[in-house]
C-alpha positions, 0 to 999 in steps of 0.5 A: 512618262515613268512614275516615282512613288514616295509615302509621307507620314508627317504633319510638318515638312522639312528639308528631308522631305523636300530632298526626297521629292527632288530625287523623285522628280528626277525619275518622272511623275511624282505621286505622294502617298499620304498615310492614313490616320489608322496607319499612322497610329500603328506607325507611332506617328499620331496625326495632329492634322486631319488627313484632308489637311495633310493631303492639301499640304502634300499637294502644295509641295513643289514637284508633286503631281498627285497625292493618294491615300496609303491605308497601310504601313505595308506598300503591298496594296498601293504597289499593286494599284499604282505599279510605280516604276520607282519607290523613293525612300530614305535609307534609314529603314535598312535596319530595325523593325522598319526593315520588314517594310523595306523587304515587303517593298522590294518583293512587291517591286520585283513582281513587276520590275519596279526599282527601289531608290534610297536617298541618304537620310537627312538629319541635322540640327534644323530637322532635329529641332522640327522633330522635337517640336512635333514631339512636344506638340503631341505631348501637350495636354490638349493633344494627348488627352483626346487621343484615347477616345480617338484610338478607341474609334480607330483601333480594333483594340487599344493595347496598354502597358503599365509605366511607373517611371520616366524610363518605363514610360520610354519603354512603353513609348518606343518598343516596336516589334515586327511580326509577319511583315507588320509593325506593332506597339503599345498605344497607351500607358497605365499608371497603376496604383500597385506598381507606383506604390511598389516602386516607392516601396509602399503597400498598395493601400492608397498610402501613396497620396495623389500628389505623389501619384501626380509627380509620377505622371509628370515624370512620364509625361515629360518624356512621352507622348502616348495617352495615359490612363490612371488607376484611381483606386476607389476615387476616394471621397466624392468631394476629393474626386471631383478636384482630382478629375479637374487636375488630371484633365488639366495635365492631359491624362486621358482617363481615370479608372475607379473601382466600386469598393470602399474603405481601406483598399486591398488589392483585388487579386486577393479576392475574398481572401481579405475583407473587401467592401463593395460600394453601393450602386447608388453611392458609386453612381453618384461619384461617377456623376459628380466627376462627369459634372466637374470635367470641363472637356469632352475628351476626359474619360471616367471608367467604372471598374466593377469588382463583382466577379472578383468578390464572387457576387455573380454575373447578374450583379456585375451586369446590373452595376455596369448598366447603372454606371453607364447611366450615371455617365461612365465613359467605359466599363472595366470588368475584372477577374482573378480566375485563370480561365477567361470564360467569365470575362467573356460571358460578361462581355457578351452579355454586356454587348448584347445590351450596349453596343457602344460603351467601351469595355476594358479588360486586364488579363493578369490572371487569365493571361492565356487569351490574346488581344484578338480574342478579347476584341472578338467579344467586344473588348476595346482596351486591354491593359497589361497592368503590372508585367514590367514591374513583375519582370524587373523585380526578380531580375534585379533581385537575382543580380543583387544576390549574384554580386554578393555571392561572387563578390564581383559583377562579372557573373551577371554581366551577360544578362545586363543591357549595355549602358549605351543601349539604355542611354540611346533610349533617352532623347537628348535635347 
């Protein structure tokens, strides 16, 4: 008997999936692949059901003869193992980044004479509603908040990009690229104090208060599902910090990063060019411990940002602080540098990892931007944050457009570098 293979990456079955199964059954024995958690995350389909429950769900569907686990978005391994006569898939992957997966399937099938059967994609109001309900579920605080810890456990490195508005949140949420037959995307969002302040036309000196920062987070959360890491500056007074931890936790924020400085905040990339005062190990450890006592779930993370290298206090000071802050309860360590050479960051990571194999390390390669994610991961980095690139790319583009409209007294000269408004609108989901 011939076999037909299809892969599911869903927690909720609707008529589109049943339609695929009906077509598959017409071709023979039906094998369904359950995409693994690791593969789902790379596919922007973060699971709300454990893999074992998804397998049981698929096994219960009419017409399914067998369920196997597909460990990658690419079908290469599963095709070599099963050699199905047919692969059944919706026709919605003919364009866009997913077309690379389709090309890989065609190549794999051609190797032994298999055939791809494409079924018209099912999309109606009922299916749309189910998709919206699943998205809303992923956006709920209890699901979103714990996702950063889950990503750290599953991913070689968690890729984070800054978002300072609902629109930049959608860019972080929906940007997917194909590279070498694989799909890639950002895993989480960084709500930066610098970028949030800049978007509001304010200096980055903690002038924008927490209530305003929370409104920005709310705007982003309303249209996205990915986890959020908040730039918490110094954390403020300990008495205020503990309340902010509770608020962020309740909203569904995954983590806050606070830096070991005190007094009026100055951006770290100024280094010793401006007067900056590092907090004592004892005082900052007490702030971390107070925040950990205040939180109510195990999901929320408080990450300690160490400024020793920025302030030229030396590697020994940075490592001593890291050890003390972890002992105080910090869920991760962010090490910062303003040097263009990543050597001191890598030296810190290597030394820290020699003593601590588990605590997550966060890197922010703004100055040392020559290094890749993979190189950072090889030195023990778990999270890489691209902290301000969207803001820095938007500002010169907008300024140049404004200048040219003034220069030419019309907008025609700038039109070829503008995104069509229809493309922007398609980024925004309608209810």
